C-alpha positions as CSV (number, residue, x, y, z in Angstrom):
1,M,-0.4,0.1,0.1
2,Q,1.6,3.4,-1.0
3,K,2.4,5.3,1.8
4,A,0.3,8.8,1.7
5,R,2.8,11.9,2.4
6,P,2.7,15.5,0.7
7,P,5.5,15.7,-2.2
8,R,8.9,16.7,-1.7
9,G,9.5,20.1,-0.3
10,F,5.7,20.3,1.4
11,R,5.0,19.7,4.6
12,D,1.8,19.4,6.7
13,F,1.5,21.7,9.8
14,P,-0.2,19.4,13.0
15,P,-2.3,21.2,15.2
16,E,0.5,22.0,18.0
17,L,2.8,23.6,14.5
18,M,-0.3,25.3,13.3
19,I,-1.5,26.9,17.0
20,L,2.4,28.4,17.0
21,K,2.8,29.5,13.8
22,I,-0.9,31.6,14.3
23,D,0.8,33.2,17.4
24,I,3.4,34.9,15.9
25,V,2.0,35.3,12.3
26,S,-0.6,37.5,14.7
27,K,2.3,39.4,16.3
28,I,3.5,40.3,13.2
29,E,0.5,41.2,11.9
30,R,0.1,43.5,15.0
31,V,3.3,45.3,14.0
32,F,2.0,45.6,10.4
33,Q,-1.1,47.4,11.9
34,R,0.9,49.2,14.1
35,Y,2.8,50.9,11.7
36,G,-0.5,52.2,9.6
37,F,-0.4,48.8,7.0
38,D,-3.6,47.4,5.4
39,P,-4.4,43.9,4.3
40,L,-4.1,42.7,0.9
41,D,-4.6,39.5,-0.9
42,T,-4.0,38.7,-4.3
43,P,-4.5,35.0,-6.3
44,A,-1.7,32.5,-5.2
45,V,-2.0,31.5,-9.0
46,E,-1.2,34.4,-12.2
47,Y,-0.9,34.6,-15.8
48,W,2.7,33.6,-16.7
49,E,3.2,37.0,-18.2
50,T,3.0,38.5,-14.9
51,L,5.7,36.9,-13.4
52,A,8.2,36.6,-16.4
53,G,10.9,38.8,-16.9
54,K,10.4,40.3,-13.2
55,Y,13.0,38.0,-11.3
56,G,16.1,36.9,-13.5
57,E,17.0,33.8,-15.3
58,E,17.8,31.4,-13.2
59,A,14.2,32.1,-11.2
60,E,12.5,32.3,-14.4
61,N,13.8,29.2,-16.0
62,K,14.7,27.2,-13.0
63,L,12.0,28.0,-9.8
64,I,8.9,29.1,-10.9
65,W,6.1,26.8,-11.0
66,R,4.4,27.1,-14.1
67,F,1.4,25.3,-15.7
68,Q,-0.4,25.1,-19.3
69,D,-4.0,25.2,-18.9
70,P,-5.1,22.0,-21.0
71,L,-8.5,23.8,-21.6
72,S,-7.4,27.0,-23.0
73,G,-3.8,26.6,-23.5
74,R,-2.7,29.3,-21.7
75,W,0.0,29.8,-19.7
76,Y,-0.1,30.1,-15.8
77,A,2.6,30.1,-12.8
78,L,2.3,29.9,-9.0
79,R,3.2,33.1,-7.5
80,Y,6.9,32.9,-6.5
81,D,6.6,36.1,-3.7
82,L,4.1,38.7,-3.3
83,T,5.4,42.0,-4.1
84,V,5.1,40.8,-8.3
85,P,1.2,40.3,-7.6
86,M,1.3,43.4,-5.3
87,A,2.9,45.9,-8.3
88,R,0.3,44.0,-10.8
89,F,-2.4,45.1,-8.0
90,V,-1.3,48.6,-7.9
91,A,-1.0,49.2,-12.0
92,S,-4.3,48.2,-12.2
93,N,-5.6,50.4,-9.4
94,P,-4.7,53.7,-10.4
95,G,-7.0,55.5,-7.7
96,L,-5.2,54.6,-5.3
97,Q,-4.3,57.0,-1.9
98,M,-0.8,57.2,-2.0
99,P,1.6,56.6,0.0
100,F,-0.3,53.2,-0.5
101,K,0.8,50.3,2.2
102,R,0.1,47.3,2.0
103,Y,0.6,44.0,4.2
104,H,0.5,40.8,3.1
105,I,0.4,37.0,4.3
106,G,0.4,34.6,2.2
107,K,1.9,31.5,0.6
108,V,4.6,31.1,-2.3
109,W,5.8,28.6,-3.7
110,R,9.7,28.1,-5.2
111,H,10.8,24.8,-7.8
112,E,13.7,24.6,-6.0
113,E,15.5,21.4,-4.8
114,P,14.4,21.2,-0.7
115,Q,17.7,21.2,2.0
116,R,17.4,22.1,5.4
117,G,15.6,25.6,5.8
118,R,14.3,25.7,2.0
119,F,10.8,24.3,1.0
120,R,9.1,24.5,-2.2
121,E,6.1,25.8,-0.3
122,F,6.2,28.6,2.6
123,T,4.5,31.2,3.9
124,Q,5.6,35.2,3.6
125,C,4.8,37.8,5.6
126,D,5.5,41.0,3.3
127,A,4.9,45.0,4.2
128,D,5.4,47.7,1.1
129,I,5.3,51.2,0.8
130,V,4.2,52.3,-2.6
131,G,4.7,55.8,-4.0
132,S,6.9,57.5,-1.4
133,P,10.5,58.0,-3.0
134,Y,12.1,59.2,0.2
135,P,14.2,57.8,3.1
136,E,11.9,58.0,5.3
137,A,10.2,55.1,3.5
138,D,13.0,53.1,3.5
139,A,13.5,54.0,7.5
140,E,10.2,53.1,8.5
141,I,10.9,49.3,6.7
142,V,14.0,49.0,9.0
143,N,12.5,50.1,11.6
144,L,9.1,48.1,11.3
145,V,10.7,45.1,10.8
146,L,13.2,45.3,13.9
147,D,9.9,46.1,16.2
148,V,8.3,42.6,14.3
149,M,11.9,40.9,15.6
150,D,11.1,42.2,19.2
151,E,7.7,41.4,19.2
152,I,8.1,37.8,18.4
153,G,11.3,37.7,20.8
154,L,13.8,37.5,18.4
155,G,16.4,40.5,20.0
156,R,19.9,39.7,18.5
157,V,19.0,40.3,15.2
158,I,21.2,42.2,12.6
159,V,20.0,44.2,10.1
160,R,22.3,44.3,7.1
161,V,22.0,47.3,4.7
162,N,23.3,48.0,1.0
163,D,22.6,50.3,-1.7
164,R,22.2,48.8,-5.4
165,R,23.4,52.3,-6.3
166,L,26.7,52.4,-4.8
167,M,27.3,49.3,-6.2
168,A,26.5,50.3,-10.0
169,G,28.4,53.3,-9.1
170,I,31.9,51.5,-7.7
171,F,31.6,48.4,-9.9
172,E,30.1,49.1,-13.1
173,E,31.3,52.8,-13.3
174,E,34.2,53.4,-11.2
175,F,35.7,49.4,-12.1
176,G,34.7,49.4,-15.4
177,I,32.9,46.1,-15.3
178,R,30.2,46.0,-18.6
179,D,28.2,42.8,-16.8
180,P,28.4,43.0,-13.0
181,V,25.9,40.4,-12.4
182,P,28.1,37.6,-12.1
183,V,30.4,39.5,-9.9
184,Y,27.6,40.0,-8.0
185,R,26.3,36.6,-7.7
186,A,30.4,35.8,-6.9
187,I,30.4,38.6,-3.6
188,D,26.5,37.4,-2.7
189,K,28.6,33.8,-1.9
190,M,30.3,35.6,0.9
191,D,28.7,33.7,3.6
192,K,29.1,30.2,2.1
193,I,31.9,30.1,0.6
194,G,34.2,33.2,2.2
195,A,36.6,35.7,0.8
196,K,38.7,33.0,-0.4
197,G,36.1,31.3,-2.3
198,V,34.7,34.7,-3.9
199,R,38.2,35.5,-4.9
200,G,38.4,32.4,-6.6
201,E,35.0,33.0,-8.6
202,L,35.4,36.1,-9.3
203,E,39.0,34.7,-11.2
204,K,37.2,32.2,-13.0
205,L,35.1,35.6,-14.9
206,G,38.5,36.5,-16.8
207,L,38.9,40.0,-14.3
208,S,42.2,41.2,-14.4
209,A,44.2,40.6,-10.6
210,S,44.1,44.7,-9.7
211,V,40.1,44.5,-10.2
212,V,39.7,41.3,-8.1
213,D,41.5,43.3,-5.6
214,K,39.4,46.1,-6.0
215,I,36.4,44.3,-5.4
216,M,37.5,42.3,-2.8
217,E,38.3,45.7,-1.0
218,V,35.0,46.9,-1.5
219,A,33.4,44.1,-0.4
220,S,34.9,43.5,2.8
221,I,33.9,47.0,4.1
222,R,30.7,46.4,7.0
223,G,30.8,48.6,10.3
224,S,28.0,51.3,11.2
225,M,26.3,53.1,8.2
226,A,27.9,56.1,9.5
227,E,31.6,54.3,9.3
228,V,30.7,53.0,5.7
229,L,29.7,55.9,4.5
230,E,32.3,58.1,5.6
231,W,34.9,55.3,4.0
232,V,32.7,55.1,0.9
233,S,32.4,59.3,-0.2
234,S,36.3,59.6,0.8
235,R,37.0,57.4,-2.0
236,Y,33.9,57.0,-4.7
237,G,32.5,60.2,-3.3
238,S,32.7,61.9,-6.9
239,N,30.3,59.6,-8.8
240,P,27.3,60.7,-9.4
241,K,25.2,57.5,-8.9
242,V,27.7,56.9,-5.1
243,A,26.7,60.5,-4.0
244,Q,22.9,60.0,-4.8
245,A,22.9,56.8,-2.4
246,V,25.3,58.1,0.5
247,G,22.9,60.9,0.8
248,H,19.7,59.0,0.6
249,L,21.1,56.4,3.0
250,E,22.7,59.3,5.8
251,E,18.9,60.6,5.5
252,M,18.1,56.9,6.5
253,A,20.7,56.5,9.2
254,S,19.3,59.7,10.8
255,L,15.8,58.2,11.4
256,I,17.0,54.7,12.4
257,D,19.2,55.4,15.1
258,D,19.7,51.6,16.1
259,K,23.1,49.6,16.8
260,R,21.7,46.6,15.3
261,V,21.6,47.9,11.6
262,V,25.1,47.5,10.3
263,M,26.4,48.6,6.8
264,D,27.6,45.7,4.7
265,L,28.9,46.3,1.1
266,S,29.1,42.7,0.8
267,L,25.1,42.0,0.7
268,V,23.6,42.1,-3.1
269,R,20.4,40.5,-2.7
270,G,19.2,37.9,-5.6
271,L,16.2,39.7,-7.0
272,D,16.9,41.8,-10.3
273,Y,14.2,44.5,-9.8
274,Y,16.0,45.9,-6.6
275,T,16.8,49.8,-7.2
276,G,18.2,51.6,-4.3
277,P,18.6,50.7,-0.6
278,I,18.6,46.9,-0.4
279,L,18.3,45.1,3.5
280,E,18.8,41.4,4.8
281,V,18.1,40.1,8.7
282,T,19.7,37.5,10.5
283,S,19.5,36.2,13.9
284,E,21.9,35.1,16.3
285,D,19.6,33.2,18.4
286,L,18.6,31.3,15.1
287,P,20.7,28.7,13.6
288,V,19.4,29.5,10.1
289,G,20.7,32.2,7.3
290,S,18.7,35.0,6.3
291,I,14.8,35.4,8.2
292,A,13.8,38.6,6.0
293,G,14.9,40.5,3.5
294,G,13.8,43.5,1.1
295,G,14.5,46.7,-0.7
296,R,13.7,49.5,-2.8
297,Y,12.4,48.6,-6.6
298,D,11.3,51.8,-7.9
299,G,11.1,50.1,-11.5
300,L,8.7,46.9,-11.0
301,I,5.5,48.6,-10.8
302,G,5.9,50.5,-14.0
303,L,6.7,47.3,-16.3
304,F,2.6,47.0,-15.6
305,A,1.9,50.9,-15.3
306,G,4.0,52.1,-17.8
307,R,5.1,54.9,-15.5
308,D,7.4,54.4,-12.7
309,V,6.2,54.4,-9.2
310,P,8.9,54.5,-6.6
311,A,8.2,51.4,-3.9
312,T,9.7,49.7,-0.8
313,G,9.2,46.9,1.4
314,V,10.3,43.9,3.5
315,S,9.7,40.0,3.3
316,I,9.9,38.1,6.3
317,G,9.9,34.2,6.4
318,V,8.0,33.2,8.9
319,D,8.0,29.3,8.1
320,R,12.5,30.0,8.7
321,I,11.8,31.9,11.8
322,I,9.7,28.3,13.3
323,D,11.9,26.0,12.2
324,G,14.8,28.0,13.7
325,G,13.3,29.2,16.6
326,L,12.0,25.4,17.9
327,E,15.7,24.3,17.1
328,A,17.0,26.7,19.2
329,G,14.4,26.2,21.9
330,I,13.2,30.0,22.0
331,F,9.8,28.8,20.2
332,R,7.6,25.6,21.8
333,A,5.2,23.9,20.2
334,G,3.6,22.1,23.2
335,K,0.3,23.6,22.7
336,K,-2.2,20.8,21.3
337,T,-5.2,22.4,21.1
338,V,-7.2,26.1,21.5
339,T,-10.0,24.5,23.4
340,Q,-10.3,25.9,26.9
341,V,-12.8,24.0,28.7
342,Y,-13.9,20.0,27.6
343,I,-17.6,19.7,28.6
344,V,-17.3,15.8,30.2
345,V,-20.6,14.6,29.9
346,L,-21.2,11.9,32.9
347,D,-24.7,10.7,31.9
348,R,-25.8,10.3,28.5
349,D,-29.6,11.3,29.6
350,V,-28.5,14.8,30.5
351,Y,-26.6,15.6,27.4
352,S,-29.2,18.4,26.0
353,Y,-28.1,19.7,29.5
354,A,-24.4,19.8,28.8
355,W,-25.4,21.4,25.0
356,K,-26.9,23.7,26.4
357,A,-24.0,24.6,28.3
358,A,-21.5,24.5,25.6
359,S,-23.6,26.8,23.6
360,L,-23.9,29.1,26.9
361,L,-20.5,29.5,26.8
362,R,-19.2,29.1,23.4
363,S,-21.7,32.8,23.3
364,Q,-19.7,34.1,26.1
365,G,-16.6,33.5,24.4
366,F,-14.9,30.4,25.4
367,N,-13.6,27.6,23.1
368,V,-15.7,24.8,23.9
369,R,-15.3,21.3,22.8
370,I,-18.1,18.5,24.2
371,D,-17.8,15.0,23.6
372,L,-19.4,13.6,20.1
373,S,-18.3,9.9,20.3
374,R,-20.8,8.4,23.2
375,T,-17.9,7.3,25.5
376,S,-17.4,6.8,28.9
377,G,-16.8,10.0,31.2
378,Q,-13.3,8.6,32.2
379,V,-12.4,7.9,28.7
380,Q,-13.4,11.7,27.9
381,R,-11.4,13.1,30.6
382,R,-8.6,10.9,29.4
383,K,-9.3,12.8,26.0
384,A,-8.7,16.0,27.7
385,S,-5.8,15.6,29.8
386,K,-4.2,14.2,26.8
387,M,-5.0,17.4,24.7
388,G,-3.9,19.5,27.5
389,V,-7.2,21.2,27.6
390,P,-6.9,23.7,30.8
391,V,-10.5,23.5,32.2
392,I,-12.7,20.3,32.5
393,A,-16.6,20.6,32.8
394,F,-18.4,18.1,34.4
395,V,-22.1,17.5,34.0
396,G,-24.0,14.9,35.2
397,R,-27.6,14.3,36.7
398,K,-26.8,16.3,39.8
399,E,-25.6,19.2,37.9
400,A,-28.2,19.5,35.9
401,D,-30.6,19.0,38.1
402,S,-29.2,21.7,40.2
403,G,-29.1,24.0,37.2
404,T,-25.0,24.0,37.8
405,I,-21.8,22.9,36.3
406,T,-18.4,21.8,37.8
407,L,-15.0,23.0,36.2
408,Y,-11.7,21.5,37.1
409,S,-8.5,23.0,36.7
410,A,-5.9,20.9,35.5
411,A,-3.0,23.4,36.4
412,T,-4.3,23.9,40.1
413,G,-6.5,21.1,40.5
414,E,-9.3,23.2,41.9
415,R,-12.5,22.2,41.7
416,V,-15.3,24.7,41.4
417,E,-19.3,24.3,41.0
418,A,-21.1,27.1,39.7
419,R,-24.8,28.2,38.7
420,L,-24.5,27.8,34.6
421,E,-25.3,31.6,34.8
422,N,-22.4,32.6,36.5
423,A,-20.1,29.4,34.9
424,G,-18.6,32.0,32.8
425,K,-17.2,34.0,35.4
426,A,-15.9,31.0,36.9
427,L,-14.7,29.8,33.5
428,E,-12.8,32.6,33.4
429,R,-11.3,33.1,36.8
430,L,-9.7,29.5,36.2
431,L,-8.3,30.2,33.0
432,S,-6.3,33.3,34.1
433,G,-5.3,31.4,37.5
């Protein structure tokens, strides 16, 4: 018999993991809303031409799930991220009030080889600001992501910042590199293969030794935003693109003022659509790599709208945060149910009274479970205990005759008999104890 399991790179989330995930996502969502971002959702499936030409050659040829509709013959694709669908939405809704601040929490799909920390289906939590070209928008994204990390209990984070204009001004114009993409890809491997490995990759590109030395010098620069910007300005400040980026980043730095933000000139970010400041977030608490990333993409929406619309944002990888947090012992997936009270029916002939009690407590906002299997009271209590339900409510002939309910706290062992109309107050006290 074939074993029933999800495809490679996909996974199930049992209740204990989903309860944890919902809790973390709700904390992220609260921070998003605190900053004035509004929710948005888009379809999981887009026309292939919507995604084509937005992510780069590797993503298009290997990583995007695409398929042909056998009826119409038209090509479709599963969304690769939440940014391009948002860009398509903005372009098709020209009446939006700007700046348009939206957040989107949803699944995306990547057709890549599954490995530790990488799945073919995962959840992203995105926040984007559309319509502001100014440094304050980029600074707000950085502050937002720092507050998110604090909210979910990851205080020891590092936000690395760079700017695509700096890279273009230095590598393309100062160093004379006509095709910088292979250079960027080599630098992007710094964390994986180290400086020696990156140097080897650059040498394979046929670059001269002097150019490789210059690239390695730039890629090794890391420190506070003020320190790095001073270094860049002293060497390449006469370059117009560099000067523009430095001015933008200096204004950002004045609005962030957090020592967890560093400037790292080896930061590249892989997606082709970035045009300005870029960022990547890692945590010293988690045994995983990047847990969030983003940047400015002023040209993306224009591919749909026919005019450039400034935009900046960040994407948070909630599944990677959960997996790393569980491995590091920061999170616990011990809660098996959201049920607050389990009604144990001791006698079948009082079931209608127990049903009434369940309905009353539910109407008061409690999460209530009642026996649906006609098992004995002992079996019901065992189920409630195994699930970790905090309060057990017993209903037998005595309770039905007296219009009461008996509540038992699994945590303290306290037993309370309350009138049914007062059961909510008694239950609330037991749950808070």
